C-alpha positions as CSV (number, residue, x, y, z in Angstrom):
1,M,39.1,110.7,53.6
2,Q,38.0,110.3,57.2
3,L,36.7,107.0,58.6
4,S,33.4,108.6,59.5
5,N,32.7,109.2,55.8
6,F,32.7,105.5,54.9
7,P,29.7,103.1,54.9
8,K,29.2,101.8,58.4
9,K,29.2,98.2,57.3
10,I,32.7,98.6,55.9
11,T,34.3,100.9,58.6
12,P,35.2,98.0,61.1
13,Y,37.4,96.4,58.4
14,L,39.2,99.4,57.1
15,L,42.0,99.6,59.7
16,P,43.2,96.0,60.0
17,K,44.1,94.5,63.3
18,T,46.9,92.1,63.8
19,G,45.8,88.5,63.5
20,G,46.4,85.1,62.0
21,K,48.6,82.3,63.2
22,L,51.7,82.3,61.0
23,A,54.4,79.7,60.7
24,Y,57.3,78.7,58.5
25,R,56.3,75.5,56.6
26,C,59.0,73.4,54.9
27,L,58.0,72.4,51.4
28,S,60.1,69.2,51.6
29,C,59.3,67.6,54.9
30,G,56.2,69.5,56.0
31,K,57.7,70.5,59.4
32,E,56.5,73.9,60.8
33,Y,58.5,76.5,62.8
34,P,57.6,79.7,64.7
35,I,58.1,82.9,62.8
36,S,59.7,84.6,65.9
37,E,63.2,83.8,64.5
38,F,64.9,84.5,61.1
39,L,64.8,81.2,59.3
40,Y,65.4,80.5,55.6
41,T,65.9,76.7,55.4
42,C,64.4,73.9,57.4
43,P,66.7,72.8,60.3
44,N,65.4,69.2,59.7
45,C,66.0,68.7,56.0
46,K,67.3,72.0,54.5
47,G,64.2,72.5,52.4
48,I,62.8,76.0,51.8
49,F,59.8,77.6,53.4
50,M,56.5,79.2,52.6
51,I,54.6,81.3,55.1
52,L,51.6,79.4,56.3
53,D,48.6,81.2,57.9
54,K,47.1,78.4,60.0
55,Q,44.0,80.5,60.5
56,F,43.6,81.4,56.8
57,D,40.0,80.1,56.9
58,R,39.0,83.1,59.0
59,L,39.4,85.2,55.9
60,K,36.8,83.0,54.2
61,E,34.3,84.0,56.8
62,I,34.1,87.5,55.2
63,P,32.2,87.3,51.9
64,G,34.3,88.0,48.8
65,D,32.1,90.9,47.8
66,T,32.8,92.5,51.2
67,W,36.6,92.1,50.8
68,K,36.3,93.9,47.4
69,R,34.6,96.8,49.0
70,V,37.1,96.9,51.9
71,F,40.1,97.0,49.6
72,D,38.5,99.6,47.3
73,Y,37.4,101.9,50.2
74,R,40.7,101.3,52.0
75,K,42.6,102.9,49.1
76,M,40.9,106.2,50.0
77,L,42.4,106.3,53.5
78,N,45.3,108.7,54.1
79,N,47.2,106.2,56.1
80,P,50.8,105.6,54.8
81,S,50.9,102.1,56.3
82,L,48.0,101.1,54.0
83,K,49.0,103.0,50.9
84,G,51.3,100.3,49.5
85,I,51.3,96.6,49.4
86,F,49.8,96.5,52.9
87,L,46.5,97.6,51.5
88,F,46.0,93.9,51.5
89,H,47.4,93.5,55.0
90,E,45.3,90.5,56.0
91,F,46.7,88.5,53.1
92,I,50.3,89.6,53.3
93,A,51.6,89.8,56.9
94,P,48.7,90.1,59.2
95,N,51.0,89.7,62.2
96,V,52.8,92.9,61.6
97,P,51.3,96.0,63.3
98,L,50.7,99.0,61.2
99,E,53.2,101.0,63.3
100,D,56.1,98.8,62.0
101,I,55.2,98.9,58.3
102,I,57.9,100.5,56.1
103,Y,56.3,102.4,53.2
104,L,58.5,104.1,50.6
105,G,55.9,104.4,47.8
106,E,55.9,100.8,46.5
107,G,53.0,99.0,44.9
108,H,49.9,100.0,42.9
109,T,51.9,100.4,39.7
110,P,49.9,101.3,36.7
111,I,48.6,98.8,34.1
112,V,49.1,100.5,30.7
113,E,47.3,99.2,27.6
114,S,49.3,99.0,24.4
115,N,48.4,101.2,21.5
116,D,46.5,100.1,18.4
117,Y,49.7,99.7,16.3
118,L,51.2,97.2,18.8
119,K,48.0,95.3,19.2
120,R,47.9,94.8,15.4
121,L,51.6,93.9,15.2
122,V,51.4,91.3,18.1
123,G,47.8,90.2,17.4
124,S,46.6,90.5,20.9
125,R,45.1,93.1,23.3
126,F,47.7,93.4,26.0
127,Y,49.0,95.7,28.8
128,F,52.2,96.3,30.7
129,K,52.2,96.6,34.4
130,Y,55.1,99.0,35.1
131,E,57.0,97.5,38.0
132,G,59.8,99.9,37.2
133,L,57.8,102.7,38.8
134,N,58.4,101.2,42.2
135,P,60.9,103.3,44.4
136,S,64.1,101.4,43.5
137,A,62.7,101.0,39.9
138,S,61.9,97.3,40.1
139,F,59.3,94.8,41.4
140,K,61.7,93.7,44.2
141,D,60.3,96.5,46.4
142,R,57.1,94.6,47.0
143,G,58.9,91.8,48.7
144,M,61.4,94.1,50.4
145,A,58.7,96.3,51.9
146,C,57.2,93.2,53.5
147,A,60.5,91.6,54.6
148,L,61.9,94.8,56.1
149,S,58.6,95.6,57.9
150,Y,58.8,92.2,59.5
151,V,62.4,92.8,60.4
152,N,61.4,96.2,61.9
153,Y,58.7,94.5,63.9
154,L,61.1,91.9,65.3
155,I,63.7,94.6,66.2
156,R,61.1,96.4,68.3
157,E,59.6,93.2,69.8
158,K,62.9,91.5,70.7
159,G,65.2,94.5,71.1
160,L,67.5,93.4,68.3
161,E,70.6,95.5,67.6
162,D,73.1,95.8,64.7
163,V,71.0,93.8,62.3
164,L,72.9,93.1,59.0
165,A,70.8,92.5,55.9
166,I,72.5,90.7,53.1
167,C,71.6,89.5,49.6
168,A,73.1,88.1,46.4
169,S,71.8,90.0,43.3
170,T,71.9,90.4,39.6
171,G,71.2,94.1,40.3
172,D,67.6,94.8,41.2
173,T,67.5,93.0,44.6
174,S,70.7,94.8,45.8
175,A,69.1,98.2,44.9
176,S,65.9,97.3,46.8
177,V,67.7,95.9,49.9
178,A,70.0,98.9,50.1
179,L,67.0,101.3,49.8
180,Y,64.7,99.7,52.3
181,A,67.5,99.0,54.8
182,S,68.7,102.6,54.5
183,A,65.2,103.6,55.7
184,L,66.0,101.8,58.9
185,R,69.4,103.4,59.3
186,G,70.6,102.9,62.8
187,K,68.8,99.6,63.1
188,V,69.8,97.8,59.9
189,K,73.0,97.8,57.8
190,P,72.9,96.4,54.2
191,A,75.5,94.4,52.4
192,V,75.1,93.0,48.9
193,L,77.1,90.6,46.7
194,L,77.1,91.1,43.0
195,P,78.7,89.1,40.1
196,Q,81.6,91.3,39.0
197,G,81.1,92.9,35.6
198,K,77.6,91.4,35.2
199,V,75.5,94.2,36.6
200,T,74.7,97.4,34.7
201,A,76.4,100.6,35.8
202,E,72.9,102.1,36.6
203,Q,72.1,99.1,38.9
204,L,75.5,99.2,40.6
205,S,75.1,102.9,41.4
206,Q,71.9,102.3,43.5
207,P,73.3,100.3,46.4
208,L,76.4,102.4,46.4
209,G,74.2,105.5,46.6
210,H,72.2,104.1,49.5
211,G,75.3,103.4,51.5
212,A,75.4,99.6,51.3
213,Y,78.5,97.5,51.6
214,V,78.9,96.3,47.9
215,F,81.1,93.2,47.3
216,E,81.9,92.2,43.7
217,I,82.4,88.5,43.3
218,P,84.2,86.9,40.4
219,G,81.5,84.6,39.0
220,V,77.8,84.6,38.2
221,F,74.7,85.1,40.4
222,D,74.5,81.4,41.4
223,D,78.0,81.7,42.8
224,C,77.1,84.8,44.8
225,M,74.0,83.0,46.1
226,K,76.0,80.1,47.5
227,I,78.2,82.5,49.4
228,V,75.2,84.3,50.9
229,E,73.6,81.1,51.8
230,N,76.8,80.0,53.7
231,L,76.8,83.4,55.5
232,A,73.2,83.0,56.5
233,D,73.8,79.5,57.8
234,N,76.9,80.4,59.9
235,Y,76.6,84.1,60.8
236,Q,74.0,86.5,62.4
237,V,72.6,88.0,59.2
238,V,69.2,88.6,57.7
239,L,69.0,87.0,54.3
240,L,66.9,89.0,51.9
241,N,66.9,87.0,48.7
242,S,63.6,85.4,47.7
243,K,64.7,82.4,49.7
244,N,63.3,84.6,52.5
245,P,59.6,83.6,52.4
246,W,58.5,87.1,53.6
247,R,59.7,88.4,50.2
248,I,57.2,86.0,48.5
249,K,54.4,87.3,50.7
250,G,55.0,90.9,49.7
251,Q,55.2,90.1,46.0
252,E,51.8,88.4,46.2
253,S,50.4,92.0,46.1
254,Y,51.1,92.0,42.4
255,S,48.3,89.5,41.8
256,Y,46.0,91.4,44.2
257,E,46.5,94.7,42.3
258,I,45.8,93.1,39.0
259,A,42.5,91.7,40.4
260,Q,41.5,95.1,41.8
261,W,42.5,96.9,38.6
262,F,40.1,94.8,36.5
263,D,37.3,95.0,39.1
264,Y,38.1,91.5,40.3
265,D,36.9,90.0,37.0
266,L,39.8,87.8,35.7
267,E,37.8,85.8,33.1
268,N,39.7,85.5,29.8
269,K,42.8,87.1,31.4
270,A,46.4,85.9,31.2
271,V,49.5,87.1,33.1
272,I,53.0,86.8,31.6
273,V,56.1,87.0,33.9
274,P,59.8,86.5,33.3
275,I,61.4,83.7,35.4
276,G,64.8,84.2,37.0
277,N,65.1,83.0,40.6
278,A,61.4,82.0,40.3
279,G,60.3,84.0,43.4
280,N,58.0,86.3,41.4
281,I,56.1,83.6,39.5
282,T,55.8,81.8,42.9
283,A,54.2,84.9,44.5
284,I,51.9,85.6,41.6
285,I,50.5,82.0,41.6
286,S,50.1,82.1,45.4
287,G,48.4,85.5,45.3
288,F,45.8,84.4,42.8
289,I,45.2,81.2,44.8
290,N,44.5,83.2,47.9
291,F,42.0,85.5,46.3
292,Y,40.3,82.5,44.6
293,Q,40.0,80.5,47.8
294,T,38.4,83.5,49.6
295,G,35.9,84.2,46.8
296,I,37.4,87.5,45.8
297,I,37.9,86.3,42.3
298,D,35.9,83.7,40.5
299,N,38.4,82.8,37.8
300,L,42.1,81.9,37.9
301,P,43.9,83.6,35.0
302,K,46.4,81.8,32.8
303,I,50.0,82.3,34.0
304,I,52.8,82.1,31.4
305,G,56.4,82.1,32.6
306,V,59.1,83.2,30.2
307,Q,62.8,82.2,30.0
308,S,65.5,83.1,27.6
309,D,67.1,80.1,25.8
310,H,70.3,81.3,27.6
311,A,68.9,80.7,31.1
312,N,66.0,78.2,30.8
313,P,66.1,75.6,33.6
314,V,62.4,76.0,34.4
315,Y,61.4,75.8,30.7
316,L,63.4,72.6,30.3
317,Y,61.8,71.1,33.4
318,Y,58.2,71.6,32.1
319,L,59.2,70.5,28.6
320,E,58.6,67.0,29.9
321,P,54.8,66.5,29.6
322,D,54.6,63.7,32.1
323,P,54.9,65.1,35.7
324,K,56.2,61.8,37.0
325,R,59.1,61.9,34.7
326,R,60.2,65.4,35.3
327,V,63.6,65.9,36.9
328,F,64.9,69.4,37.7
329,K,68.5,70.0,36.6
330,P,70.3,73.3,37.2
331,I,72.1,74.6,34.1
332,K,75.1,76.8,33.3
333,V,73.7,80.1,32.0
334,R,75.0,82.0,29.1
335,P,75.1,85.8,28.9
336,S,71.6,87.2,28.5
337,C,70.1,90.7,27.8
338,A,67.5,89.8,30.4
339,Q,70.3,90.0,32.9
340,A,68.1,90.0,36.0
341,A,66.8,86.6,35.0
342,M,70.2,85.1,34.2
343,I,69.9,82.3,36.8
344,G,70.6,78.7,36.3
345,N,69.5,77.3,39.7
346,P,66.4,79.2,40.9
347,V,66.0,79.1,44.6
348,S,62.2,79.1,44.5
349,M,61.9,76.1,42.1
350,P,60.5,73.8,44.9
351,R,57.8,76.4,45.5
352,V,57.0,76.6,41.8
353,M,56.6,72.8,41.5
354,Q,54.1,72.6,44.3
355,L,52.1,75.7,43.5
356,V,51.8,75.0,39.7
357,E,50.2,71.7,40.6
358,K,47.9,73.3,43.1
359,Y,46.9,76.0,40.7
360,N,46.1,73.6,37.9
361,D,44.1,71.4,40.3
362,L,42.0,74.3,41.5
363,A,41.3,75.4,37.9
364,K,40.6,71.8,36.9
365,E,42.7,72.3,33.8
366,K,46.2,73.4,32.9
367,R,46.5,77.1,33.6
368,V,50.3,77.6,34.1
369,F,52.7,77.4,31.1
370,V,56.4,78.2,30.4
371,V,57.7,79.4,27.1
372,E,61.2,80.0,25.8
373,V,62.4,83.1,23.8
374,A,65.6,84.0,21.9
375,E,67.9,86.8,23.0
376,Q,67.2,88.5,19.6
377,Q,63.5,88.6,20.4
378,I,64.1,90.1,23.8
379,M,66.0,93.1,22.5
380,D,63.8,93.6,19.4
381,W,60.5,93.5,21.3
382,M,61.9,95.8,24.1
383,L,62.8,98.4,21.6
384,I,59.5,98.0,19.6
385,A,57.5,98.4,22.9
386,N,59.4,101.5,23.9
387,R,58.9,103.1,20.5
388,N,55.2,102.7,21.2
389,G,54.7,104.6,24.4
390,H,56.2,102.1,27.0
391,I,59.2,102.2,29.4
392,V,60.0,98.5,29.7
393,C,63.3,96.9,30.5
394,T,64.9,93.9,28.8
395,Q,62.8,91.6,31.1
396,G,59.7,93.5,29.8
397,G,60.9,92.8,26.3
398,E,61.2,89.1,27.4
399,S,57.6,89.2,28.5
400,L,56.4,90.6,25.2
401,A,58.5,88.1,23.3
402,G,56.9,85.4,25.5
403,L,53.4,86.7,24.5
404,V,54.3,86.5,20.8
405,N,55.6,82.9,21.2
406,A,52.6,81.9,23.4
407,L,50.2,83.2,20.7
408,D,52.1,81.2,18.1
409,K,51.8,78.0,20.2
410,G,48.1,78.5,20.8
411,I,48.6,78.9,24.6
412,I,46.9,82.3,24.5
413,R,43.7,82.9,22.5
414,K,42.9,86.0,20.5
415,N,40.0,86.9,22.9
416,E,42.1,86.9,26.0
417,E,43.5,90.1,27.5
418,V,47.1,89.7,28.7
419,I,49.0,91.6,31.4
420,L,52.8,91.6,30.9
421,N,55.2,92.1,33.8
422,A,57.7,94.8,33.0
423,T,59.9,94.0,36.0
424,A,62.1,97.2,36.0
425,H,62.5,100.6,34.4
426,M,64.1,100.8,31.0
427,L,66.7,103.2,32.4
428,K,68.2,100.4,34.5
429,F,69.2,98.5,31.3
430,I,70.0,101.4,29.0
431,S,73.5,99.9,28.3
432,F,71.9,97.1,26.4
433,Q,70.0,99.6,24.2
434,K,73.3,101.4,23.6
435,M,75.0,98.1,22.5
436,Y,72.1,97.4,20.2
437,F,72.2,100.9,18.6
438,E,76.0,100.5,18.1
439,D,75.5,96.9,16.9
440,N,78.4,95.8,19.1
441,F,76.9,93.0,21.3
442,P,79.6,90.4,22.1
443,P,79.0,87.2,20.0
444,Q,77.9,85.1,23.0
445,Y,74.7,87.2,23.3
446,E,73.6,86.2,19.8
447,V,72.0,89.6,19.1
448,K,72.4,91.6,15.9
449,A,70.9,95.0,15.4
450,R,68.0,95.4,13.0
451,E,68.7,98.5,10.9
452,E,65.2,99.8,11.3
453,L,65.4,99.7,15.1
454,I,68.8,101.5,15.4
455,N,68.5,105.1,16.5
456,E,71.4,107.4,17.1
457,P,71.9,111.2,17.5
458,R,72.1,113.1,14.2
459,P,74.7,115.9,14.3
460,I,73.5,119.0,12.3
461,R,76.3,121.3,11.1
462,P,75.5,122.8,7.7
463,K,78.7,123.6,5.7
464,D,77.2,127.0,4.5
465,I,77.2,128.4,8.1
466,A,80.4,130.4,8.6
467,H,80.5,130.2,12.4
468,F,78.7,128.3,15.2
469,P,77.9,129.3,18.8
470,D,80.3,126.7,20.2
471,E,83.2,128.4,18.4
472,K,82.7,132.1,19.3
473,P,80.0,134.6,20.3
474,L,77.8,135.4,17.2
475,S,76.7,138.8,16.2
476,S,72.9,139.4,15.8
477,E,73.1,138.9,12.0
478,E,75.3,135.8,12.4
479,F,72.9,134.3,15.0
480,K,69.9,135.0,12.7
481,E,71.7,133.2,9.9
482,F,72.5,130.3,12.2
483,V,68.9,129.9,13.3
484,L,67.5,130.1,9.8
485,K,70.0,127.7,8.2
486,M,69.9,125.2,11.1
487,S,66.0,125.2,10.9
488,K,66.2,124.6,7.1
489,A,68.6,121.7,7.6
490,I,66.4,120.1,10.3
491,A,63.2,120.7,8.2
492,D,64.8,119.0,5.2
493,C,65.8,116.0,7.3
494,L,62.3,115.7,8.6
495,N,60.6,116.4,5.2
496,L,58.6,119.2,6.7
497,K,56.4,121.4,4.5
498,K,56.3,125.1,4.7
499,K,53.2,126.8,6.1
């Protein structure tokens, strides 16, 4: 759609201009630093950053209703830079010119309502937001599109060469880093560190396919993260874990899309998200705060974080009801089906602590909760969801298990609509489905297959057929007999009735 076809009052806002005054702000000591350099921890106290727009109030000068129209009309533009997360350019990275934006098809993932059977089974009206339909098949692409667009901008502005992008990963981050860095081939080289033997084959294949340096580290994700942090502190690299605050900015788009999908009416809505490194829940909380403070939404939805009892440091922190007595303690994780969330010392925990308090204060009541689920629940609910028209990963199963437990605890009411974060595509974690169907999970997972959920191929080879096509070419009469008897065997198995 051409600009001339839009309402004249909206046209000046449709193509965003660079603006804002952005800075890194340390969450620990409050010091601020210019964004013209790659910084991940505060030089003063080693705290982590959030991106602060010191001119954020300029966004409040535009009425919330106008912003809604701008975003809705902007979706009609045929401009690749504004097709993805940067539809919300002014709220994400207003300093990055449109020419530097990397767009690979990320964002605007569908929100799919559950069928009637699932609603009755769970006892709630709920939806999955399919983050697995992003380009690398996970939500990480939101943050990576923002972070690499910023890198691309600095490369052009400062004439940087031989930029090496690096991350630690449980699988999804490495795939996203490798994909987006490969789009900047010749400018950026990707390297990823993975815990050896703790990433699915499907996830491992992605960074390899995109040409990244892939290093397998004996240990868990937290060990990989310490190595990457040391590299970022001592070498010229661009760190692309969620410690990088530009990742958080990109992932805020998830909240903006939910608001837009429901016509900016978030009354009686709740959002459920798995917690691993805690960057995603950080971004979701931050995004809703931004839209609330600019009058784009009038209500802050409930936010429920979910953790497995095998990797639950955030849940344990909030288990203490008195904020003054809470002390965060990293934990040693146990093997989890929700492998992407198997993190015992989440990098973004300081962000979560501050933003949860701010969110609840703005809402004037407790609106952020954390629930715990069992590994058995994660696998069972993933399979049940996918048997009812969904394509969710194990983390999506974790979200659904979290909904069930939140309903049981009275955190979510029956009249509330719930949006579940399915962080990745089911195909990324198909090896866990295979283990379930074969009922051979190692004991430490604490998962046993329920017979009614097992599904395996059914070989059909009737004994009254003399020869089969895989043995020799069949005559026309033999093939006719083969088709008829095979059809009869399948019909009997399915209890089909004759016409």
